[in-house]
C-alpha positions, 0 to 999 in steps of 0.5 A: 500500500505504501508503495502505491501511495509513493507511486501516486505522489510521483505521478501527481508531481509529474502531471503538475504544470511548472510554475509560471511566473507570468501569472504573478508578474502580470497582475502585479504590473497591472496593479502598479500601473493602475496605482500610478495612473490613479495617482496622476489623475488625482493630482491633476483633478483633485489636488492641483485645483485646491491651489486655485483658491489663492495661486499667488500665495502658493507660488510665494510660499513655493518661492520661499521654500526654494530659497530656504527662507521658509521654516517649519515652525508652527505658524509657517508649517501649513504654508510650507507643506502646501508649497512642498506639495506643489513642488512634489506634484510639479517638480522643477526641471533640471535646467530650469531657473527659479523664475522660469519654474514659477512662471511655468507653475503660474501658467499651469495653475491659471489653466487649471483654475479657469 
């Protein structure tokens, strides 16, 4: 009897299909791509319009943050965080000057807010 069980196990092992990593990789890649696309949609359709209340104030705070004048003290913490979020959503390009960057963000915010 024991020998029959071992033979049965060997037959089952031979019949099992080999592990297919694509069955794991493809769903993971789809999930990561979906999260990335949803984050981009959320940033442009939900987060960026929040700056429409006072875009000039946000740009001033961002300018201070770029100059390292803004501090993370209690009274400036919220403004600094808002500016940092704007910097995160639309980072400064490598060869872009600060005035060009602020003009680009101003143009972007004007288009988004109108």
